[in-house]
LUMDO-992917 format. One line per 3 residues: number of its first residue (from 1); their letters; for each residue x, y, z of C-alpha. Coordinates in steps of 0.25 Angstrom, whole numbers, padded with zeros to 4 digits. Example, Ala and Ser with C-alpha at 12.3 -4.5 7.8 and 13.67 -1.06 7.14 Angstrom:
BEGIN
1	as	0049,-0018,0031; 0055,-0004,0029
END
This chain:
BEGIN
1	mli	0041,0060,0258; 0048,0071,0251; 0057,0061,0244
4	lla	0045,0054,0239; 0038,0066,0234; 0051,0071,0227
7	lil	0052,0057,0220; 0037,0058,0216; 0039,0072,0210
10	tif	0052,0067,0203; 0044,0056,0196; 0033,0065,0193
13	vff	0042,0075,0186; 0049,0064,0179; 0036,0059,0173
16	ltp	0034,0073,0167; 0047,0074,0159; 0045,0074,0144
19	sfg	0050,0060,0141; 0037,0055,0147; 0029,0062,0137
22	rsp	0014,0065,0140; 0001,0059,0138; -0007,0062,0125
25	kgk	-0017,0074,0126; -0026,0083,0118; -0029,0078,0104
28	rle	-0019,0067,0104; -0027,0061,0117; -0040,0063,0109
31	rie	-0035,0055,0098; -0030,0044,0107; -0043,0043,0114
34	qsi	-0050,0040,0100; -0041,0028,0098; -0047,0015,0099
37	nyr	-0035,0010,0106; -0036,0020,0117; -0046,0016,0128
40	ngr	-0048,0021,0142; -0037,0031,0142; -0026,0022,0136
43	fen	-0022,0014,0124; -0025,-0001,0124; -0019,-0012,0116
46	lqp	-0028,-0021,0107; -0024,-0033,0115; -0024,-0030,0130
49	fcp	-0012,-0033,0139; -0013,-0046,0147; -0004,-0044,0160
52	rwr	0004,-0056,0165; 0006,-0052,0179; 0011,-0065,0183
55	kvw	0023,-0062,0174; 0026,-0049,0181; 0035,-0055,0192
58	kvl	0043,-0064,0182; 0046,-0052,0173; 0049,-0042,0184
61	fsk	0059,-0052,0191; 0065,-0061,0181; 0079,-0057,0177
64	tsd	0087,-0058,0164; 0101,-0055,0165; 0103,-0050,0151
67	vrp	0092,-0040,0149; 0103,-0031,0145; 0115,-0035,0136
70	shs	0129,-0035,0143; 0136,-0029,0131; 0135,-0017,0123
73	fsi	0127,-0019,0110; 0133,-0018,0096; 0127,-0006,0089
76	kke	0128,-0001,0075; 0125,0014,0074; 0121,0017,0060
79	nls	0122,0031,0055; 0106,0033,0054; 0107,0046,0045
82	sld	0116,0038,0034; 0106,0027,0032; 0101,0025,0018
85	stk	0087,0031,0019; 0083,0023,0007; 0084,0010,0014
88	nlf	0075,0003,0024; 0082,0002,0037; 0080,-0002,0052
91	vwf	0090,0004,0063; 0087,-0001,0077; 0091,0007,0089
94	ghs	0088,-0004,0099; 0075,-0007,0106; 0064,-0002,0098
97	syl	0071,0010,0091; 0074,0010,0077; 0074,0018,0064
100	lql	0068,0013,0051; 0071,0018,0037; 0059,0014,0028
103	sgk	0057,0019,0014; 0065,0031,0016; 0059,0035,0029
106	rfl	0065,0034,0043; 0056,0028,0055; 0062,0030,0069
109	vdp	0055,0020,0079; 0054,0022,0094; 0068,0028,0096
112	vff	0073,0028,0110; 0088,0033,0111; 0088,0038,0125
115	kaa	0078,0033,0136; 0069,0021,0135; 0064,0023,0149
118	pir	0060,0036,0157; 0074,0034,0164; 0084,0028,0155
121	ffn	0091,0021,0167; 0079,0011,0168; 0080,0007,0153
124	ref	0094,0009,0148; 0098,0004,0134; 0108,-0008,0132
127	rgt	0122,-0004,0131; 0126,0001,0117; 0113,0002,0111
130	nvf	0110,0016,0113; 0118,0022,0102; 0108,0030,0094
133	ipe	0103,0044,0098; 0093,0053,0091; 0103,0061,0083
136	dip	0107,0047,0076; 0093,0047,0070; 0091,0054,0057
139	dvd	0078,0061,0053; 0067,0051,0054; 0053,0052,0046
142	fli	0045,0044,0057; 0047,0042,0071; 0039,0030,0076
145	ish	0035,0028,0090; 0028,0015,0095; 0024,0019,0108
148	dhw	0028,0028,0120; 0036,0019,0129; 0050,0024,0133
151	dhl	0058,0014,0125; 0051,0018,0112; 0049,0033,0114
154	dyq	0061,0041,0119; 0058,0055,0123; 0073,0060,0121
157	tvk	0074,0052,0107; 0062,0058,0101; 0064,0072,0106
160	qlk	0078,0072,0099; 0072,0066,0086; 0061,0076,0085
163	drv	0067,0084,0074; 0070,0072,0065; 0057,0065,0065
166	gkv	0047,0067,0054; 0035,0060,0060; 0032,0053,0074
169	icp	0023,0041,0072; 0018,0036,0085; 0005,0030,0092
172	lgv	-0006,0038,0097; -0002,0047,0109; 0013,0045,0107
175	gey	0013,0058,0100; 0011,0066,0113; 0025,0063,0117
178	fey	0031,0068,0104; 0023,0081,0105; 0027,0083,0119
181	wgy	0041,0081,0115; 0041,0091,0104; 0037,0084,0092
184	dsd	0028,0092,0082; 0014,0086,0082; 0014,0085,0066
187	kiv	0026,0075,0068; 0018,0065,0076; 0009,0054,0070
190	eld	0001,0047,0080; -0006,0034,0076; -0016,0024,0082
193	wne	-0015,0010,0079; -0019,0007,0065; -0017,0022,0061
196	sfk	-0006,0025,0050; 0003,0037,0046; 0006,0038,0031
199	fge	0018,0046,0026; 0021,0045,0011; 0023,0030,0008
202	itv	0025,0027,0023; 0014,0023,0032; 0015,0020,0047
205	hcl	0004,0012,0053; 0002,0012,0068; -0002,-0002,0073
208	tar	-0006,-0010,0085; 0004,-0014,0097; 0002,-0020,0110
211	hrs	0009,-0012,0120; 0007,0000,0129; 0012,0015,0131
214	grg	0016,0025,0142; 0029,0032,0147; 0025,0033,0161
217	fis	0014,0029,0170; 0003,0031,0161; 0002,0020,0149
220	nkt	-0005,0018,0136; -0009,0033,0133; -0001,0032,0120
223	lwa	-0002,0021,0110; 0008,0011,0106; 0009,0005,0092
226	sfl	0016,-0003,0081; 0019,0003,0067; 0020,-0002,0053
229	iet	0027,0006,0043; 0024,0005,0029; 0033,0010,0018
232	csk	0035,0007,0003; 0047,-0002,0007; 0044,-0008,0020
235	nvf	0033,-0011,0030; 0038,-0011,0044; 0030,-0014,0057
238	lsg	0035,-0008,0070; 0030,-0016,0082; 0033,-0006,0093
241	dgg	0031,-0012,0107; 0020,-0022,0109; 0016,-0036,0113
244	ygt	0011,-0047,0104; -0004,-0046,0099; -0014,-0048,0088
247	hfk	-0010,-0035,0082; 0003,-0040,0075; -0005,-0050,0067
250	qig	-0015,-0039,0063; -0004,-0030,0059; 0002,-0041,0051
253	erf	-0011,-0043,0043; -0013,-0028,0041; 0001,-0026,0035
256	pni	0005,-0039,0028; 0018,-0033,0023; 0027,-0030,0035
259	dla	0041,-0030,0030; 0047,-0028,0044; 0042,-0029,0059
262	ile	0050,-0022,0070; 0046,-0029,0082; 0047,-0028,0097
265	ngq	0056,-0039,0103; 0061,-0037,0117; 0058,-0030,0131
268	yne	0046,-0040,0133; 0042,-0049,0145; 0030,-0057,0150
271	mwy	0025,-0046,0158; 0022,-0037,0146; 0021,-0048,0135
274	dmh	0009,-0041,0128; 0017,-0027,0128; 0030,-0032,0121
277	lmp	0032,-0043,0111; 0036,-0056,0118; 0047,-0065,0111
280	qhl	0037,-0076,0107; 0028,-0066,0099; 0039,-0060,0091
283	sdv	0038,-0070,0079; 0023,-0069,0081; 0023,-0054,0078
286	vnd	0032,-0056,0066; 0023,-0067,0060; 0010,-0059,0063
289	lat	0016,-0047,0056; 0021,-0055,0045; 0033,-0046,0043
292	ksf	0044,-0050,0034; 0055,-0046,0044; 0056,-0041,0058
295	itv	0065,-0033,0068; 0065,-0034,0083; 0066,-0022,0092
298	hhs	0064,-0018,0107; 0076,-0025,0111; 0091,-0024,0113
301	kya	0092,-0010,0120; 0084,-0010,0132; 0080,-0020,0143
304	lsn	0065,-0018,0146; 0062,-0032,0150; 0069,-0044,0156
307	hsw	0073,-0053,0144; 0087,-0054,0139; 0092,-0043,0130
310	eep	0095,-0053,0119; 0081,-0060,0120; 0074,-0052,0109
313	len	0085,-0055,0099; 0083,-0069,0102; 0068,-0067,0100
316	eqc	0069,-0062,0086; 0078,-0074,0082; 0067,-0083,0088
319	avq	0056,-0075,0081; 0062,-0075,0067; 0062,-0091,0068
322	kts	0047,-0090,0068; 0044,-0081,0057; 0047,-0079,0042
325	akl	0051,-0064,0045; 0065,-0059,0044; 0072,-0054,0057
328	isa	0080,-0042,0055; 0090,-0040,0065; 0098,-0027,0068
331	iig	0108,-0021,0078; 0105,-0008,0085; 0109,0004,0076
334	eav	0110,-0005,0063; 0103,-0001,0050; 0096,-0013,0045
337	gle	0091,-0014,0031; 0077,-0018,0029; 0077,-0023,0015
END
């Protein structure tokens, strides 16, 4: 009995550690409660989930031998501080973490350099992929966070980046984590779907996604989102995480000049097909957005599902055959020009 009580107490204390953050409160919660996307105490998707419980058994107990690569990845570690600031560039850090240079501004998106799960052991990166640390990141103008899941918002990473970030742009409620972790409130820009933030000639639009949120047992107290960055040189869509839905077509019609779409591709399965983008819908999203080019992320660093680690790379090759858009490929750590 004493052992059980000690275990319960340990788990309780663990959930109180800073990395779990805290739920929105005060004026932030009041604003959240005014959102049309917040109902009955939680955020909801425009298109509800349709659980496929008959698929659960198949997903949980099917095994793929190569969910993780057997070899170490080939990485190119650019000196990020020496990049030509006048060029439009993309640098991928694996999974959904990347750096964008657009119109002379730096955008750091969903950086995770330490833990993609509450306990690192349960979601370790592929061998050789974790070569960047916060000290490698130069000062950034904007830190964009798509949602609060562990593989997109890493406590230790954002803590160490605090003094090198101009503005944090995130969905409603996610700003609570940043204030709790020591960020000044005037650095934080929280947006609901279809709200925008303008900074000089740059506008960041917060747009719809079909996903969920939560870092512990309580879910959907903060919002999840996609984003569109409009600059004088490029318009770039960031999908964040999320399943296929009618919102992609609506976004493409609202923004008819998307130059580049950075799309989720990987860590999917039939059990959460409406939370993550399934392979058969990758080309649909490209066509719905009518983007000129696309890059895929959310793969090649963690095994969160049961498909082969190489499958997302095959998916993008299949998708490009069904669209007129150009596929831009990159290896982790390489600076890729977007001209």
